[in-house]
OpenMM code with the backbone's topology and positions (N, CA, C; nanometers):
from openmm import Vec3, app, unit

residues = "MET GLU LYS ILE ILE VAL THR VAL LEU GLY LYS ASP ARG PRO GLY ILE ILE ALA LEU ILE SER GLY HIS LEU TYR ASN LEU ASP CYS ASN LEU GLU ASN VAL ASN GLN MET ILE LEU GLN ASN GLU PHE ALA GLY PHE PHE ILE VAL ASP LEU PRO GLU ASN LEU ASN MET GLU ALA VAL GLU LYS GLU LEU SER ALA LYS ALA ASN GLY GLN GLY LEU ASN VAL TYR VAL ASN ARG LEU ASP THR ASP ASP ALA THR ASP GLU PRO ILE THR GLY GLU THR PHE PHE ILE THR THR ILE GLY PRO ASP GLN LYS GLY LEU VAL ALA ARG PHE SER GLY ILE MET ALA ARG PHE ASN ALA ASN ILE THR ASN LEU LYS ALA VAL PHE LYS GLY GLY ASP ASP PRO MET ALA ASN ILE MET SER TYR GLN ILE ASP ILE GLY PRO ASP ILE ASP LYS ALA GLY LEU PHE GLU ALA LEU LYS ALA LYS GLY ARG GLU LEU ASN LEU ASP VAL ARG ILE GLN HIS LYS ASN ILE PHE ASN VAL THR ASN LYS ILE".split()
positions = [
    Vec3(10.3930, 12.1553, 15.5689),
    Vec3(10.3006, 12.0433, 15.5766),
    Vec3(10.4057, 11.9209, 15.4870),
    Vec3(10.4465, 11.8106, 15.5500),
    Vec3(10.4933, 11.7109, 15.4667),
    Vec3(10.4030, 11.6104, 15.3631),
    Vec3(10.4702, 11.5686, 15.2690),
    Vec3(10.3777, 11.5087, 15.1876),
    Vec3(10.4267, 11.3632, 15.1616),
    Vec3(10.3198, 11.2591, 15.1638),
    Vec3(10.3995, 11.1282, 15.1327),
    Vec3(10.3149, 11.1063, 14.9767),
    Vec3(10.3765, 10.9668, 14.9418),
    Vec3(10.2712, 10.9003, 14.8452),
    Vec3(10.2302, 10.7504, 14.9142),
    Vec3(10.1238, 10.7407, 14.8744),
    Vec3(10.0879, 10.5940, 14.9420),
    Vec3(10.0486, 10.5240, 14.8542),
    Vec3(10.1060, 10.3719, 14.8302),
    Vec3(10.0695, 10.2923, 14.7210),
    Vec3(10.0569, 10.1770, 14.7671),
    Vec3(9.9107, 10.1347, 14.6993),
    Vec3(9.8326, 9.9939, 14.7685),
    Vec3(9.8227, 9.9101, 14.6386),
    Vec3(9.8501, 9.7855, 14.6601),
    Vec3(9.8668, 9.7068, 14.5637),
    Vec3(9.7647, 9.5764, 14.6152),
    Vec3(9.7265, 9.5408, 14.5244),
    Vec3(9.6291, 9.3754, 14.5785),
    Vec3(9.5474, 9.3307, 14.4463),
    Vec3(9.4953, 9.2059, 14.5006),
    Vec3(9.3614, 9.1904, 14.4161),
    Vec3(9.2445, 9.2861, 14.4105),
    Vec3(9.1647, 9.3097, 14.2916),
    Vec3(9.0932, 9.3992, 14.2924),
    Vec3(8.9495, 9.3579, 14.3449),
    Vec3(8.9040, 9.4689, 14.4365),
    Vec3(8.7409, 9.4256, 14.4514),
    Vec3(8.6976, 9.5587, 14.5146),
    Vec3(8.5530, 9.5522, 14.5177),
    Vec3(8.4802, 9.7017, 14.5489),
    Vec3(8.5237, 9.7201, 14.6977),
    Vec3(8.5384, 9.8480, 14.7003),
    Vec3(8.5550, 9.9073, 14.8231),
    Vec3(8.7130, 9.9723, 14.8543),
    Vec3(8.8203, 9.9292, 14.7739),
    Vec3(8.9192, 9.9761, 14.8209),
    Vec3(8.9734, 10.1134, 14.8306),
    Vec3(8.9216, 10.1735, 14.7523),
    Vec3(8.9286, 10.3141, 14.7607),
    Vec3(8.8667, 10.3873, 14.8536),
    Vec3(8.7392, 10.3345, 14.9229),
    Vec3(8.6835, 10.3718, 15.0383),
    Vec3(8.7732, 10.3452, 15.1670),
    Vec3(8.8406, 10.2181, 15.1559),
    Vec3(8.8868, 10.1821, 15.3006),
    Vec3(9.0294, 10.2463, 15.3091),
    Vec3(9.1064, 10.2800, 15.1967),
    Vec3(9.2172, 10.3403, 15.2419),
    Vec3(9.1856, 10.5068, 15.2637),
    Vec3(9.0997, 10.5853, 15.1758),
    Vec3(9.0476, 10.6875, 15.1796),
    Vec3(9.0140, 10.7296, 15.3390),
    Vec3(8.9176, 10.6196, 15.3757),
    Vec3(8.8365, 10.6563, 15.4852),
    Vec3(8.9306, 10.6396, 15.6022),
    Vec3(9.0497, 10.5736, 15.6111),
    Vec3(9.1402, 10.5510, 15.7004),
    Vec3(9.2401, 10.6633, 15.7091),
    Vec3(9.2478, 10.6975, 15.6211),
    Vec3(9.3683, 10.8472, 15.5685),
    Vec3(9.2637, 10.9696, 15.6068),
    Vec3(9.1475, 10.9823, 15.6211),
    Vec3(9.0348, 11.0965, 15.6465),
    Vec3(9.0561, 11.0591, 15.8331),
    Vec3(9.0408, 10.9466, 15.8776),
    Vec3(9.0529, 10.9285, 16.0598),
    Vec3(9.1588, 10.9694, 16.0489),
    Vec3(9.2701, 10.9870, 16.0154),
    Vec3(9.4043, 10.9673, 16.0724),
    Vec3(9.4260, 11.1617, 16.0366),
    Vec3(9.3113, 11.2336, 15.9981),
    Vec3(9.3197, 11.3678, 15.9926),
    Vec3(9.4153, 11.3955, 15.8556),
    Vec3(9.4484, 11.3312, 15.7497),
    Vec3(9.5311, 11.3499, 15.6581),
    Vec3(9.4453, 11.4428, 15.5186),
    Vec3(9.5262, 11.5166, 15.4666),
    Vec3(9.4441, 11.5836, 15.3435),
    Vec3(9.4938, 11.4772, 15.2290),
    Vec3(9.4089, 11.4158, 15.1613),
    Vec3(9.4154, 11.3648, 15.0182),
    Vec3(9.4064, 11.4797, 14.9240),
    Vec3(9.5253, 11.4458, 14.8648),
    Vec3(9.5563, 11.5841, 14.7604),
    Vec3(9.5459, 11.5170, 14.6036),
    Vec3(9.5613, 11.4036, 14.5406),
    Vec3(9.5259, 11.3386, 14.4466),
    Vec3(9.5444, 11.2018, 14.4489),
    Vec3(9.4839, 11.1546, 14.3759),
    Vec3(9.4389, 10.9623, 14.3678),
    Vec3(9.4354, 10.9653, 14.2338),
    Vec3(9.5104, 10.8298, 14.2150),
    Vec3(9.4993, 10.7711, 14.1077),
    Vec3(9.5168, 10.6236, 14.0730),
    Vec3(9.4060, 10.5376, 14.0534),
    Vec3(9.4117, 10.4311, 14.0693),
    Vec3(9.3869, 10.3436, 13.9279),
    Vec3(9.4266, 10.2411, 13.8935),
    Vec3(9.3886, 10.1068, 13.7881),
    Vec3(9.3680, 9.9951, 13.8308),
    Vec3(9.3301, 9.9255, 13.7067),
    Vec3(9.3150, 9.7483, 13.7516),
    Vec3(9.3952, 9.7111, 13.6113),
    Vec3(9.4650, 9.6404, 13.6665),
    Vec3(9.5407, 9.5519, 13.5290),
    Vec3(9.4860, 9.4268, 13.5574),
    Vec3(9.4286, 9.3698, 13.4547),
    Vec3(9.3800, 9.2551, 13.4680),
    Vec3(9.3001, 9.2370, 13.5711),
    Vec3(9.3061, 9.1422, 13.6957),
    Vec3(9.2180, 9.1572, 13.8093),
    Vec3(9.3132, 9.2332, 13.9259),
    Vec3(9.4386, 9.2547, 13.9148),
    Vec3(9.4898, 9.3448, 14.0012),
    Vec3(9.4657, 9.5106, 14.0081),
    Vec3(9.4772, 9.5377, 14.1538),
    Vec3(9.4639, 9.6881, 14.1812),
    Vec3(9.5810, 9.7819, 14.2112),
    Vec3(9.5850, 9.8860, 14.1819),
    Vec3(9.7072, 9.9603, 14.1754),
    Vec3(9.6504, 10.1134, 14.2039),
    Vec3(9.6682, 10.1593, 14.3467),
    Vec3(9.6312, 10.2845, 14.3607),
    Vec3(9.7547, 10.3654, 14.4313),
    Vec3(9.7352, 10.4909, 14.3926),
    Vec3(9.8605, 10.5772, 14.4466),
    Vec3(9.7753, 10.7328, 14.5175),
    Vec3(9.8405, 10.7625, 14.6240),
    Vec3(9.7363, 10.8589, 14.6896),
    Vec3(9.8373, 10.9643, 14.7433),
    Vec3(9.8373, 11.0873, 14.6950),
    Vec3(9.9444, 11.2028, 14.7529),
    Vec3(9.8704, 11.2708, 14.8633),
    Vec3(9.9292, 11.2569, 14.9893),
    Vec3(9.8627, 11.2858, 15.0950),
    Vec3(9.9639, 11.4079, 15.1600),
    Vec3(9.8657, 11.5136, 15.2270),
    Vec3(9.9223, 11.6268, 15.3254),
    Vec3(9.9108, 11.5633, 15.4508),
    Vec3(10.0520, 11.5291, 15.5222),
    Vec3(10.0237, 11.5157, 15.6713),
    Vec3(9.9831, 11.6039, 15.7617),
    Vec3(9.8948, 11.5946, 15.8896),
    Vec3(9.8899, 11.7000, 15.9866),
    Vec3(10.0124, 11.7041, 16.0536),
    Vec3(10.0343, 11.7990, 16.1099),
    Vec3(10.1717, 11.8152, 16.1941),
    Vec3(10.2287, 11.7261, 16.2863),
    Vec3(10.0815, 11.6819, 16.3662),
    Vec3(10.1175, 11.5591, 16.4579),
    Vec3(10.1411, 11.4344, 16.4408),
    Vec3(10.1647, 11.3733, 16.2934),
    Vec3(10.1486, 11.2654, 16.2322),
    Vec3(10.2960, 11.2588, 16.1477),
    Vec3(10.3238, 11.1263, 16.1851),
    Vec3(10.4398, 11.1221, 16.0697),
    Vec3(10.4198, 10.9866, 15.9623),
    Vec3(10.5192, 10.9902, 15.9043),
    Vec3(10.4954, 10.8741, 15.7625),
    Vec3(10.5088, 10.7572, 15.8359),
    Vec3(10.5596, 10.7224, 15.9385),
    Vec3(10.5996, 10.5765, 15.9926),
    Vec3(10.4525, 10.5420, 16.0637),
    Vec3(10.3894, 10.6140, 16.1161),
    Vec3(10.2672, 10.6167, 16.1990),
    Vec3(10.1534, 10.5947, 16.0744),
    Vec3(10.1649, 10.6600, 15.9599),
    Vec3(10.0744, 10.6054, 15.8307),
    Vec3(10.0792, 10.5075, 15.8246),
    Vec3(10.1782, 10.4513, 15.8067),
    Vec3(10.2203, 10.3365, 15.7127),
    Vec3(10.1702, 10.2319, 15.8078),
    Vec3(10.2204, 10.2303, 15.9494),
    Vec3(10.1711, 10.1157, 16.0357),
    Vec3(10.0199, 10.1361, 16.0164),
    Vec3(9.9430, 10.2191, 16.0417),
    Vec3(9.8190, 10.1895, 16.0651),
    Vec3(9.7571, 10.1348, 15.9353),
    Vec3(9.7966, 10.2166, 15.8206),
    Vec3(9.7141, 10.1593, 15.6931),
    Vec3(9.7583, 9.9896, 15.6613),
    Vec3(9.8823, 9.9525, 15.7169),
    Vec3(9.9188, 9.8368, 15.6628),
    Vec3(9.8281, 9.7326, 15.7698),
    Vec3(9.8202, 9.7903, 15.8780),
    Vec3(9.7486, 9.7144, 15.9782),
    Vec3(9.5909, 9.6864, 15.9318),
    Vec3(9.5409, 9.7901, 15.8873),
    Vec3(9.3915, 9.8027, 15.8135),
    Vec3(9.4130, 9.7103, 15.6835),
    Vec3(9.4953, 9.6955, 15.5831),
    Vec3(9.4813, 9.6837, 15.4540),
    Vec3(9.5234, 9.5030, 15.4387),
    Vec3(9.6095, 9.4646, 15.5600),
    Vec3(9.6782, 9.3512, 15.5578),
    Vec3(9.5844, 9.2109, 15.5338),
    Vec3(9.4891, 9.2470, 15.6470),
    Vec3(9.3729, 9.1597, 15.6624),
    Vec3(9.2698, 9.1272, 15.5367),
    Vec3(9.3080, 9.2786, 15.4538),
    Vec3(9.2078, 9.2860, 15.3135),
    Vec3(9.3145, 9.2200, 15.1929),
    Vec3(9.4183, 9.1753, 15.2549),
    Vec3(9.5105, 9.1200, 15.1119),
    Vec3(9.5821, 9.2394, 15.0153),
    Vec3(9.5847, 9.3525, 15.0598),
    Vec3(9.6632, 9.4415, 15.0175),
    Vec3(9.7853, 9.5003, 15.0602),
    Vec3(9.8766, 9.5085, 14.9900),
    Vec3(10.0079, 9.5692, 15.0303),
    Vec3(10.0141, 9.7122, 15.0010),
    Vec3(10.0535, 9.8073, 15.1302),
    Vec3(10.0808, 9.9273, 15.1405),
    Vec3(10.2181, 9.9958, 15.1560),
    Vec3(10.2574, 10.0396, 15.0690),
    Vec3(10.3890, 10.1171, 15.0876),
    Vec3(10.3801, 10.2476, 15.0938),
    Vec3(10.4462, 10.3494, 15.1895),
    Vec3(10.4719, 10.4812, 15.2133),
    Vec3(10.5906, 10.5527, 15.1680),
    Vec3(10.6161, 10.6277, 15.1304),
    Vec3(10.7255, 10.7218, 15.0983),
    Vec3(10.6967, 10.8448, 15.0688),
    Vec3(10.8008, 10.9168, 15.1363),
    Vec3(10.8228, 11.0432, 15.1586),
    Vec3(10.7925, 11.1060, 14.9872),
    Vec3(10.7434, 11.2062, 14.9857),
    Vec3(10.7011, 11.2767, 14.8262),
    Vec3(10.8279, 11.4111, 14.8435),
    Vec3(10.9381, 11.3946, 14.7488),
    Vec3(11.0230, 11.4594, 14.7407),
    Vec3(10.9525, 11.6028, 14.6780),
    Vec3(10.9822, 11.7132, 14.7426),
    Vec3(10.9019, 11.8415, 14.7025),
    Vec3(10.9883, 11.9595, 14.6864),
    Vec3(11.1419, 11.8847, 14.6855),
    Vec3(11.2644, 12.0012, 14.6797),
    Vec3(11.2643, 12.0454, 14.5091),
    Vec3(11.2154, 11.9227, 14.4456),
    Vec3(11.2647, 11.9710, 14.2879),
    Vec3(11.1266, 12.0323, 14.2191),
    Vec3(11.0157, 12.0001, 14.2927),
    Vec3(10.8981, 12.0848, 14.2557),
    Vec3(10.9134, 12.2228, 14.2147),
    Vec3(10.8366, 12.2894, 14.1239),
    Vec3(10.8371, 12.4221, 14.1099),
    Vec3(10.7085, 12.4626, 14.0675),
    Vec3(10.6635, 12.6175, 14.1122),
    Vec3(10.5397, 12.6560, 14.0959),
    Vec3(10.5300, 12.7171, 13.9317),
    Vec3(10.6415, 12.6841, 13.8662),
    Vec3(10.6234, 12.7826, 13.7322),
    Vec3(10.5413, 12.6520, 13.6535),
    Vec3(10.4928, 12.7191, 13.5568),
    Vec3(10.4083, 12.6337, 13.4790),
    Vec3(10.4958, 12.5692, 13.3659),
    Vec3(10.4430, 12.4304, 13.3428),
    Vec3(10.4991, 12.3706, 13.2516),
    Vec3(10.4863, 12.4227, 13.1058),
    Vec3(10.6031, 12.4413, 13.0212),
    Vec3(10.5404, 12.5074, 12.9059),
    Vec3(10.5620, 12.3892, 12.7893),
    Vec3(10.4949, 12.3883, 12.6897),
    Vec3(10.4616, 12.2823, 12.5972),
    Vec3(10.3339, 12.2573, 12.5933),
    Vec3(10.3331, 12.1281, 12.5420),
    Vec3(10.1750, 12.0695, 12.4589),
    Vec3(10.1743, 11.9544, 12.4501),
    Vec3(10.0367, 11.8845, 12.4519),
    Vec3(10.0284, 11.7697, 12.5042),
    Vec3(9.9554, 11.6961, 12.4128),
    Vec3(10.0202, 11.5818, 12.3601),
    Vec3(9.9666, 11.4813, 12.2445),
    Vec3(9.9129, 11.3609, 12.2925),
    Vec3(9.7944, 11.3265, 12.2419),
    Vec3(9.7578, 11.1706, 12.2496),
    Vec3(9.8202, 11.0466, 12.1117),
    Vec3(9.8775, 11.0075, 12.1725),
    Vec3(9.9437, 10.8865, 12.0521),
    Vec3(9.8644, 10.7791, 12.0833),
    Vec3(9.7947, 10.7091, 12.0075),
    Vec3(9.7535, 10.5989, 12.0026),
    Vec3(9.8053, 10.4993, 11.8653),
    Vec3(9.8225, 10.3832, 11.9341),
    Vec3(9.8246, 10.2945, 11.8372),
    Vec3(9.7423, 10.1543, 11.8492),
    Vec3(9.7046, 10.0857, 11.7257),
    Vec3(9.6333, 10.0272, 11.7035),
    Vec3(9.6641, 9.9039, 11.6091),
    Vec3(9.6661, 9.8057, 11.6469),
    Vec3(9.7158, 9.6826, 11.5588),
    Vec3(9.7597, 9.5455, 11.6322),
    Vec3(9.8225, 9.4585, 11.5639),
    Vec3(9.8243, 9.3053, 11.6177),
    Vec3(9.9553, 9.3288, 11.7502),
    Vec3(9.9277, 9.2501, 11.8234),
    Vec3(10.0106, 9.2554, 11.9575),
    Vec3(10.1456, 9.1836, 11.9047),
    Vec3(10.2628, 9.2642, 11.9529),
    Vec3(10.3884, 9.1902, 11.9356),
    Vec3(10.4415, 9.2056, 12.0407),
    Vec3(10.5606, 9.1498, 12.0951),
    Vec3(10.6559, 9.1653, 12.1877),
    Vec3(10.7418, 9.2977, 12.1961),
    Vec3(10.7412, 9.4091, 12.2676),
    Vec3(10.8339, 9.4885, 12.2447),
    Vec3(10.7480, 9.6135, 12.2229),
    Vec3(10.6059, 9.5953, 12.2185),
    Vec3(10.5566, 9.7105, 12.1570),
    Vec3(10.6022, 9.8588, 12.2325),
    Vec3(10.5707, 9.8282, 12.3592),
    Vec3(10.5620, 9.9475, 12.4688),
    Vec3(10.7259, 10.0126, 12.4417),
    Vec3(10.7960, 9.8893, 12.4545),
    Vec3(10.9742, 9.9433, 12.4583),
    Vec3(10.9833, 10.0286, 12.3157),
    Vec3(10.9695, 9.9714, 12.2178),
    Vec3(11.0018, 10.0473, 12.0809),
    Vec3(10.9332, 10.1906, 12.0947),
    Vec3(10.8036, 10.1899, 12.1359),
    Vec3(10.7287, 10.3317, 12.1408),
    Vec3(10.8097, 10.4568, 12.2062),
    Vec3(10.8117, 10.3683, 12.3319),
    Vec3(10.8541, 10.4586, 12.4373),
    Vec3(11.0115, 10.5342, 12.4104),
    Vec3(11.0602, 10.4351, 12.3454),
    Vec3(11.1714, 10.4792, 12.3198),
    Vec3(11.2117, 10.5273, 12.2318),
    Vec3(11.1442, 10.5701, 12.1264),
    Vec3(11.1076, 10.6917, 12.0421),
    Vec3(11.1173, 10.7930, 12.0918),
    Vec3(10.9915, 10.8114, 12.1990),
    Vec3(10.9801, 10.9510, 12.2569),
    Vec3(11.0639, 10.9976, 12.3609),
    Vec3(11.1386, 10.8796, 12.4268),
    Vec3(11.2367, 10.9072, 12.5091),
    Vec3(11.3593, 10.9874, 12.4281),
    Vec3(11.4038, 10.9313, 12.2986),
    Vec3(11.4976, 10.9628, 12.2267),
    Vec3(11.4583, 11.1051, 12.1677),
    Vec3(11.3442, 11.1536, 12.1619),
    Vec3(11.2960, 11.3087, 12.1428),
    Vec3(11.2961, 11.3657, 12.2610),
    Vec3(11.3128, 11.3078, 12.3898),
    Vec3(11.2638, 11.3688, 12.4968),
    Vec3(11.1593, 11.4113, 12.4949),
    Vec3(11.0214, 11.3257, 12.4652),
    Vec3(10.9040, 11.3766, 12.4997),
    Vec3(10.8619, 11.3079, 12.6490),
    Vec3(10.7901, 11.3531, 12.7338),
    Vec3(10.8037, 11.3209, 12.8432),
    Vec3(10.6344, 11.2356, 12.8357),
    Vec3(10.6278, 11.1140, 12.8875),
    Vec3(10.4928, 11.0250, 12.8887),
    Vec3(10.4168, 11.0505, 13.0182),
    Vec3(10.2852, 11.1157, 13.0277),
    Vec3(10.2502, 11.1335, 13.1576),
    Vec3(10.1276, 11.0078, 13.1613),
    Vec3(10.0726, 10.9649, 13.0794),
    Vec3(9.9850, 10.8545, 13.0874),
    Vec3(10.0111, 10.7709, 12.9873),
    Vec3(10.0118, 10.6209, 13.0398),
    Vec3(10.0151, 10.5095, 12.9316),
    Vec3(9.9246, 10.3855, 12.9503),
    Vec3(9.8619, 10.3673, 12.8840),
    Vec3(9.7534, 10.2721, 12.9033),
    Vec3(9.7625, 10.1699, 12.7589),
    Vec3(9.8350, 10.0309, 12.7928),
    Vec3(9.8288, 9.9313, 12.7072),
    Vec3(9.7506, 9.8327, 12.7176),
    Vec3(9.6487, 9.7888, 12.6218),
    Vec3(9.5660, 9.6790, 12.6372),
    Vec3(9.5820, 9.5958, 12.5254),
    Vec3(9.6422, 9.4464, 12.5789),
    Vec3(9.6913, 9.3550, 12.4548),
    Vec3(9.5766, 9.2569, 12.5039),
    Vec3(9.4926, 9.2017, 12.4167),
    Vec3(9.4130, 9.0984, 12.4177),
    Vec3(9.4588, 8.9696, 12.3124),
    Vec3(9.5725, 8.9721, 12.2473),
    Vec3(9.6120, 8.8861, 12.1864),
    Vec3(9.5474, 8.8602, 12.0717),
    Vec3(9.6117, 8.7728, 11.9773),
    Vec3(9.5733, 8.7710, 11.8642),
    Vec3(9.5922, 8.8770, 11.7495),
    Vec3(9.5190, 8.8465, 11.6178),
    Vec3(9.5537, 8.9407, 11.5308),
    Vec3(9.4718, 9.0592, 11.5107),
    Vec3(9.3493, 9.0511, 11.5996),
    Vec3(9.2657, 9.1514, 11.5564),
    Vec3(9.3002, 9.3067, 11.5701),
    Vec3(9.3383, 9.3852, 11.4887),
    Vec3(9.3419, 9.5211, 11.5216),
    Vec3(9.2940, 9.5990, 11.6151),
    Vec3(9.1618, 9.5790, 11.5989),
    Vec3(9.1020, 9.6640, 11.7395),
    Vec3(9.1111, 9.5663, 11.8660),
    Vec3(9.1727, 9.4896, 11.9052),
    Vec3(9.1816, 9.4079, 12.0128),
    Vec3(9.3122, 9.4553, 12.1055),
    Vec3(9.3881, 9.5078, 12.0384),
    Vec3(9.5386, 9.5577, 12.0905),
    Vec3(9.5639, 9.7228, 12.0805),
    Vec3(9.5418, 9.7611, 12.2110),
    Vec3(9.5335, 9.9115, 12.1623),
    Vec3(9.6410, 9.9687, 12.2758),
    Vec3(9.7281, 10.0557, 12.2211),
    Vec3(9.8157, 10.1611, 12.2969),
    Vec3(9.7615, 10.2749, 12.3243),
    Vec3(9.7544, 10.3624, 12.4249),
    Vec3(9.7206, 10.4719, 12.4436),
    Vec3(9.8170, 10.5744, 12.5203),
    Vec3(9.9084, 10.6709, 12.4302),
    Vec3(10.0026, 10.7449, 12.5347),
    Vec3(9.9535, 10.8738, 12.5353),
    Vec3(9.9854, 10.9733, 12.6686),
    Vec3(9.9456, 11.0670, 12.6659),
    Vec3(10.1256, 11.1534, 12.6929),
    Vec3(10.1707, 11.2521, 12.5794),
    Vec3(10.2890, 11.2961, 12.6379),
    Vec3(10.2705, 11.4496, 12.5889),
    Vec3(10.3794, 11.4841, 12.6813),
    Vec3(10.4070, 11.6419, 12.6942),
    Vec3(10.5289, 11.6830, 12.6061),
    Vec3(10.5280, 11.7704, 12.5151),
    Vec3(10.5995, 11.8109, 12.4353),
    Vec3(10.6553, 11.9287, 12.4456),
    Vec3(10.8008, 11.9377, 12.4825),
    Vec3(10.8528, 12.0925, 12.5393),
    Vec3(10.8702, 12.1945, 12.3930),
    Vec3(10.8817, 12.3015, 12.4236),
    Vec3(10.8966, 12.3866, 12.2853),
    Vec3(11.0102, 12.3381, 12.1918),
    Vec3(11.1240, 12.2692, 12.2545),
    Vec3(11.2164, 12.2523, 12.2239),
    Vec3(11.2556, 12.1319, 12.1520),
    Vec3(11.1777, 12.0409, 12.1122),
    Vec3(11.1526, 11.9233, 12.0687),
    Vec3(11.1174, 11.9283, 11.9222),
    Vec3(11.1644, 11.8181, 11.8528),
    Vec3(11.1116, 11.8646, 11.7227),
    Vec3(11.0111, 11.7865, 11.6800),
    Vec3(10.8597, 11.8011, 11.6924),
    Vec3(10.7718, 11.7636, 11.6894),
    Vec3(10.7696, 11.6587, 11.5541),
    Vec3(10.7872, 11.7354, 11.4282),
    Vec3(10.7762, 11.6562, 11.3336),
    Vec3(10.8508, 11.5498, 11.3156),
    Vec3(10.9595, 11.5683, 11.3546),
    Vec3(11.0707, 11.4261, 11.3289),
    Vec3(10.9988, 11.3261, 11.4542),
    Vec3(10.9592, 11.3533, 11.5733),
    Vec3(10.9053, 11.2864, 11.6560),
    Vec3(10.7839, 11.2085, 11.5948),
    Vec3(10.6693, 11.2946, 11.5441),
    Vec3(10.5659, 11.2394, 11.4922),
    Vec3(10.6002, 11.1197, 11.3720),
    Vec3(10.6949, 11.1659, 11.2802),
    Vec3(10.7485, 11.0858, 11.1459),
    Vec3(10.7856, 10.9894, 11.2230),
    Vec3(10.8996, 10.9649, 11.2986),
    Vec3(10.9359, 10.8453, 11.3562),
    Vec3(10.8349, 10.7526, 11.4333),
    Vec3(10.7355, 10.8068, 11.5068),
    Vec3(10.6442, 10.7037, 11.5405),
    Vec3(10.5604, 10.6421, 11.4188),
    Vec3(10.5207, 10.7198, 11.3307),
    Vec3(10.4346, 10.6794, 11.2166),
    Vec3(10.5402, 10.5882, 11.1439),
    Vec3(10.6653, 10.6107, 11.1364),
    Vec3(10.7184, 10.4872, 11.0438),
    Vec3(10.7537, 10.3483, 11.1139),
    Vec3(10.7695, 10.3624, 11.2787),
    Vec3(10.7532, 10.2462, 11.3365),
    Vec3(10.6406, 10.1996, 11.3285),
    Vec3(10.5016, 10.2740, 11.3332),
    Vec3(10.3684, 10.2247, 11.3010),
    Vec3(10.3482, 10.1367, 11.2028),
    Vec3(10.4320, 10.1997, 11.0729),
    Vec3(10.4154, 10.1143, 10.9331),
    Vec3(10.4999, 10.0278, 10.9603),
    Vec3(10.6356, 10.0274, 10.9973),
    Vec3(10.7234, 9.8696, 11.0119),
    Vec3(10.6391, 9.7625, 11.0936),
    Vec3(10.5781, 9.8030, 11.1644),
    Vec3(10.4962, 9.6855, 11.2680),
    Vec3(10.3552, 9.6739, 11.2287),
    Vec3(10.3127, 9.7678, 11.1381),
    Vec3(10.1816, 9.7079, 11.0897),
    Vec3(10.0731, 9.7594, 11.2013),
    Vec3(10.0925, 9.8481, 11.2323),
    Vec3(10.0159, 9.9352, 11.3554),
    Vec3(9.9574, 10.0559, 11.2811),
    Vec3(9.8164, 10.1168, 11.3149),
    Vec3(9.7601, 10.2419, 11.2661),
    Vec3(9.8181, 10.3165, 11.3874),
    Vec3(9.8865, 10.4328, 11.3576),
    Vec3(9.9220, 10.5256, 11.4656),
    Vec3(9.8502, 10.6593, 11.4349),
    Vec3(9.7797, 10.7050, 11.5464),
    Vec3(9.6935, 10.8446, 11.5291),
    Vec3(9.7573, 10.9204, 11.6560),
    Vec3(9.7995, 11.0644, 11.5995),
    Vec3(9.8603, 11.1437, 11.6584),
    Vec3(9.7224, 11.2807, 11.6718),
    Vec3(9.7058, 11.3129, 11.7969),
    Vec3(9.5998, 11.4194, 11.8283),
    Vec3(9.6629, 11.5209, 11.8991),
    Vec3(9.6558, 11.6224, 11.8866),
    Vec3(9.6641, 11.7601, 12.0195),
    Vec3(9.5418, 11.7487, 12.1043),
    Vec3(9.6177, 11.7737, 12.2319),
    Vec3(9.4758, 11.7695, 12.3346),
    Vec3(9.4176, 11.8426, 12.3256),
    Vec3(9.4135, 11.9724, 12.2693),
    Vec3(9.2842, 12.0415, 12.2649),
    Vec3(9.1831, 11.9726, 12.1462),
    Vec3(9.2177, 11.9413, 12.0562),
    Vec3(9.1469, 11.8940, 11.9536),
    Vec3(9.0888, 11.7680, 11.9945),
    Vec3(9.1515, 11.6638, 12.0534),
    Vec3(9.1371, 11.5543, 12.1610),
    Vec3(8.9773, 11.5945, 12.2324),
    Vec3(9.0270, 11.7085, 12.3161),
    Vec3(8.9022, 11.7329, 12.4133),
    Vec3(8.7657, 11.7793, 12.3253),
    Vec3(8.7889, 11.8461, 12.2306),
    Vec3(8.6739, 11.8888, 12.1615),
    Vec3(8.6062, 11.7784, 12.0957),
    Vec3(8.6495, 11.6893, 12.0236),
    Vec3(8.6067, 11.6083, 11.9724),
    Vec3(8.5635, 11.4830, 12.0551),
    Vec3(8.6062, 11.4882, 12.1996),
    Vec3(8.5384, 11.3760, 12.2885),
    Vec3(8.4672, 11.4165, 12.3819),
    Vec3(8.4133, 11.5852, 12.3926),
    Vec3(8.3199, 11.6138, 12.4609),
    Vec3(8.2165, 11.5399, 12.4637),
    Vec3(8.1494, 11.5458, 12.5828),
    Vec3(8.0246, 11.4806, 12.6178),
    Vec3(7.9248, 11.5990, 12.5896),
] * unit.nanometer
topology = app.Topology()
chain = topology.addChain("A")
for resn in residues:
    res = topology.addResidue(resn, chain)
    for name in ("N", "CA", "C"):
        topology.addAtom(name, app.Element.getBySymbol(name[0]), res)
């Protein structure tokens, strides 16, 4: 089966997920994964889709674009490269890195640069900057995967040192601890 990724961008409003998933269902597509977010008042959605044998990527893009264009949405469809995918489990650990403090230009660049230097993979990032000096108004939350060959202590110390330099509270928590302490 061919897999595609459908990206939808536009002004947020209720019903966007229903619109896109409904049209994909009508096209007999299998929806594998969905991730969506709202950045200020802009919607961004990502849909991983298995195409049925009788449908190609171009037909999906044409159909979705026609349905979504009148809704003020932009639809992009790309082939999902599955040649590099492996079924082997990813070894390593997941950590949550949270920074809290005053907003400054380049915060994401500075912290993600440290993570890249240590070869830690950012799998999820949320940065909410509301401006001002209220430490609780500016929060960045990274979810990172750290392989067994990565110097965890060095990475964590580099992140904490950057936090001290920038007057930010840096919190580092293993995924297992995060899950236990945030269990509802």
